[in-house]
C-alpha positions in Angstrom: -43.2 52.5 75.6 -40.9 55.2 77.2 -39.1 55.3 74.2 -42.3 55.7 71.9 -43.5 58.6 74.6 -39.8 60.3 74.3 -40.0 60.1 70.2 -43.9 61.5 70.0 -42.6 64.3 72.8 -39.6 65.1 70.3 -41.8 65.1 67.3 -44.4 67.6 68.9 -41.4 70.0 70.1 -39.9 69.9 66.8 -43.2 70.4 64.9 -43.9 73.5 67.3 -40.3 75.1 66.8 -40.1 77.7 64.1 -37.9 76.4 61.0 -35.3 79.4 61.5 -34.8 81.6 64.1 -37.0 84.9 63.3 -33.7 87.1 62.5 -32.9 84.8 59.8 -36.2 84.3 57.9 -36.8 85.8 54.8 -39.2 89.0 55.1 -41.2 89.9 51.9 -40.1 92.4 49.8 -43.0 95.2 49.2 -42.4 97.3 46.1 -43.1 100.7 46.6 -45.7 102.4 44.0 -43.8 104.3 41.5 -44.1 108.1 41.9 -46.2 109.3 38.9 -45.6 112.9 38.0 -46.9 115.3 35.4 -45.1 118.3 35.4 -44.6 118.8 39.6 -47.8 117.3 40.5 -47.7 113.8 41.9 -50.7 111.7 41.6 -52.3 109.5 44.2 -53.2 105.7 43.7 -56.8 107.0 43.4 -56.4 109.2 40.9 -54.3 106.8 38.8 -57.2 104.3 39.4 -59.7 107.1 38.1 -57.5 107.7 34.9 -57.5 103.9 34.5 -61.3 103.8 34.3 -61.3 106.7 31.8 -58.7 105.3 29.7 -61.0 102.1 29.8 -64.0 104.0 28.8 -62.6 106.6 26.3 -59.2 105.4 25.1 -59.0 101.2 25.1 -61.0 100.6 22.2 -58.2 102.1 19.6 -55.2 102.1 22.0 -55.8 98.4 23.4 -57.3 97.6 27.2 -53.6 97.2 28.2 -51.9 100.2 26.3 -50.9 97.4 23.4 -52.1 99.7 20.5 -54.7 99.2 17.8 -52.4 96.3 16.2 -50.5 94.7 18.9 -49.0 92.1 16.6 -47.7 95.0 14.2 -48.1 98.3 15.6 -45.5 99.9 13.6 -46.8 98.5 10.4 -49.7 99.9 8.0 -53.0 98.3 7.7 -54.5 97.2 4.5 -55.3 100.8 4.2 -51.8 102.0 4.2 -52.3 103.8 7.3 -51.0 103.2 11.0 -53.5 102.5 14.0 -53.5 104.2 17.4 -50.1 103.7 19.0 -49.3 101.6 22.1 -49.3 103.5 25.4 -47.1 100.7 27.2 -43.6 100.7 27.1 -43.1 99.3 23.8 -44.6 102.2 22.3 -43.1 105.8 21.7 -45.6 107.9 24.2 -42.9 108.2 26.6 -40.8 109.9 24.2 -43.1 113.1 24.4 -43.0 115.7 27.1 -46.1 116.2 29.5 -46.8 119.6 27.6 -47.2 117.7 24.1 -49.3 114.4 25.4 -51.6 117.1 27.3 -52.0 118.9 23.8 -52.3 115.7 21.9 -55.1 114.7 24.2 -56.7 118.2 24.5 -56.6 119.1 20.8 -56.5 115.6 18.7 -54.0 114.2 16.4 -51.5 116.5 14.4 -50.9 113.3 12.0 -51.7 113.2 8.2 -54.6 111.3 8.1 -53.8 109.7 5.0 -51.1 107.8 6.9 -52.4 107.7 10.3 -56.1 107.0 11.7 -56.9 110.4 13.3 -56.6 110.8 17.1 -59.9 112.9 18.2 -59.8 116.0 20.4 -61.0 115.0 24.0 -60.8 118.5 25.3 -64.2 119.3 25.3 -65.3 115.8 26.3 -62.9 115.1 29.4 -62.1 117.7 32.1 -58.4 118.6 32.7 -58.5 116.4 35.7 -59.8 113.6 33.8 -57.0 114.0 30.9 -54.1 114.5 33.6 -55.4 111.4 35.3 -55.5 109.5 32.4 -51.8 110.3 31.4 -50.8 109.4 35.2 -52.1 105.9 34.3 -50.2 105.5 30.9 -47.4 106.6 32.9 -47.7 103.5 35.3 -47.5 101.1 32.0 -43.7 102.3 31.6 -40.6 101.3 33.6 -38.9 103.5 35.6 -36.5 104.3 32.7 -38.9 105.2 30.6 -40.7 107.3 33.3 -37.2 108.9 34.3 -36.4 109.6 30.5 -39.8 111.3 29.9 -39.4 113.1 32.8 -36.0 114.5 31.9 -37.6 115.4 28.2 -40.6 117.3 30.3 -37.6 119.3 32.6 -35.8 120.2 29.4 -38.6 121.3 27.5 -39.8 123.4 30.6 -36.4 125.0 30.6 -36.0 126.1 26.9 -39.8 127.3 27.3 -38.9 129.5 30.2 -35.4 130.7 28.4 -37.1 131.3 25.4 -39.6 133.7 27.4 -36.8 135.5 28.5 -37.1 134.0 32.3 
């Protein structure tokens, strides 16, 4: 009987004790949200969410709900008409290869490509506000990895430097 009580007490104490001392328990690592910049402006999570909503309403029909492009199975291949579809905006595409100024211009003014080879990108400068355009681009940047965002940022900074030099600044 005494042995049974001691065994029960030992099990109760073992169940109440932490498995590891607190200083050795694994801590959850929380990844910080990436800093999303367009030129020198940093975008908040709320602004990025606004951009995601506008992207869903205005861009997803052509560029895919997750930025995968119009023809995700073969985004770099022409379709039966011989034209290329809307490109992916996620990390598999080439959007991150362009500066902020070019991306803003493309969204604002529409496509610059040959309509015989590409489906035309309509201009959104009269449809979306400047802030909405920036929010959409900020959202698109969340679809890229840190390296792609870093490379795109370097292109933007280099283009700004060259423009300043050309203007005599």
